[in-house]
C-alpha positions in Angstrom: -17.2 35.8 -12.1 -15.4 33.1 -14.2 -16.1 29.4 -13.8 -12.5 28.9 -12.5 -13.2 31.2 -9.6 -16.0 29.0 -8.3 -15.5 26.1 -6.0 -15.2 22.7 -7.6 -18.6 21.3 -6.6 -20.3 24.4 -8.1 -18.2 24.1 -11.3 -19.2 20.5 -11.7 -22.9 21.3 -11.1 -22.8 24.1 -13.7 -21.0 21.9 -16.2 -23.6 19.1 -15.8 -26.5 21.6 -16.0 -25.0 23.2 -19.1 -24.5 19.9 -20.9 -28.0 18.7 -19.9 -29.5 21.9 -21.2 -27.4 22.0 -24.4 -27.4 18.3 -25.3 -28.9 15.8 -22.9 -27.9 13.0 -25.3 -24.3 13.9 -24.9 -24.5 14.0 -21.1 -26.4 10.7 -21.1 -23.9 9.1 -23.4 -21.0 10.2 -21.2 -22.7 9.0 -18.0 -23.4 5.6 -19.5 -19.8 5.3 -20.9 -18.4 6.4 -17.5 -20.5 3.8 -15.7 -19.0 1.1 -17.9 -15.5 2.5 -17.6 -15.9 2.5 -13.8 -16.8 -1.2 -13.9 -13.6 -2.2 -15.7 -10.9 -4.4 -14.3 -8.5 -1.4 -14.0 -8.1 -0.4 -10.4 -9.4 3.0 -9.2 -5.9 4.6 -9.2 -5.3 3.4 -12.8 -8.7 4.7 -14.0 -8.1 8.1 -12.5 -4.7 8.2 -14.1 -6.1 7.4 -17.5 -8.7 10.2 -17.0 -6.1 12.7 -15.9 -3.9 11.9 -18.9 -6.8 12.6 -21.3 -8.0 15.7 -19.4 -4.5 17.2 -19.2 -3.8 16.5 -22.9 -7.2 17.9 -23.9 -6.8 20.9 -21.5 -10.1 20.4 -19.7 -9.2 22.2 -16.4 -12.5 21.1 -14.8 -11.7 17.5 -15.4 -8.1 17.9 -14.2 -9.2 19.6 -11.0 -12.0 17.1 -10.4 -9.9 14.0 -11.0 -6.8 15.2 -9.2 -9.1 15.5 -6.2 -10.5 12.0 -6.7 -7.1 10.6 -7.1 -5.9 12.3 -3.9 -8.9 11.0 -2.0 -7.9 7.4 -3.0 -4.7 7.9 -1.0 -1.2 6.9 -1.9 -0.9 4.6 -4.9 0.2 1.1 -4.0 2.6 1.0 -7.0 3.4 4.5 -8.4 5.5 2.9 -11.2 2.4 1.1 -12.5 0.5 4.4 -12.6 3.3 5.9 -14.6 3.1 3.0 -17.0 -0.7 3.5 -17.5 -0.2 7.2 -17.9 2.5 6.7 -20.5 0.5 4.0 -22.3 -2.6 6.3 -22.4 -0.6 9.0 -24.0 1.0 6.6 -26.5 -2.5 5.3 -27.5 -3.7 8.9 -28.0 -0.6 9.9 -30.0 -0.8 6.9 -32.3 -4.6 6.7 -32.6 -4.3 3.2 -31.0 -1.5 2.0 -33.2 1.0 1.5 -30.4 4.2 -0.4 -31.1 4.7 -3.9 -29.9 7.4 -2.5 -27.6 5.0 0.1 -26.1 2.3 -2.6 -25.5 4.9 -4.9 -24.0 6.2 -2.2 -21.7 2.6 -1.7 -20.5 2.0 -5.4 -20.0 5.4 -5.7 -18.1 3.8 -3.7 -15.3 1.2 -6.4 -14.6 -1.5 -5.0 -16.9 -3.3 -7.2 -19.4 -4.5 -6.9 -23.0 -8.0 -6.4 -21.5 -6.6 -3.5 -19.5 -5.1 -2.1 -22.7 -8.6 -2.0 -24.3 -10.0 -0.6 -21.1 -7.6 2.3 -21.5 -9.1 2.8 -24.9 -12.6 2.9 -23.4 -11.4 5.5 -20.8 -9.9 7.6 -23.6 -13.1 7.5 -25.5 -15.2 8.3 -22.5 -13.2 11.2 -21.4 -12.7 12.5 -24.9 -16.4 13.0 -25.0 -16.4 14.7 -21.6 -13.4 16.9 -22.2 -14.4 18.0 -25.7 -18.0 18.7 -24.7 -16.8 20.7 -21.6 -14.5 22.8 -23.8 -17.1 23.3 -26.5 -19.7 24.6 -24.1 -17.0 26.7 -22.3 -17.3 25.0 -18.9 -13.7 23.5 -18.9 
C-alpha cells in the first residue's frame, strides 16, 4: 500500500516517525521553527497560505493535503484578496531568493501587510522548506 492510499492522520504519523527515526535533529529543528512561525503576527489564514504555497511549489503532497485541511478548518477567509497577495508574495520571494522588487514588496504592503510580515513570510518559507525537502527525501511526501 502506498502512503498516498492511507488516511491523512496515518500519513502524518508515519512521516513524523520516519523523520524521528532517520534524523531526530531535523524533526526537532522543524518543530521548533514551526512553533516560532505559528507565533508570528501573520494571521492563521495567511500562515496556512504561505505553507501551501511552499508545499505546492516543492511538491510535498503530504503537506499540501495537511494544510489544505487546516485552511478549510479555519473557515472562510475574511479577505481572500489578502490571501492571494500573501501567496503571490511568497512565490515571488522564492523565485527571487528574497530579492523581490520594490514594486512586489509595495504590492504586498498595499494589502495591509507590514515589513515584519514580509520577514515572517521568509521564516515560513524556511520552516516549510525544511519540512517539504525532508519529507520528499525520506519518501513520505
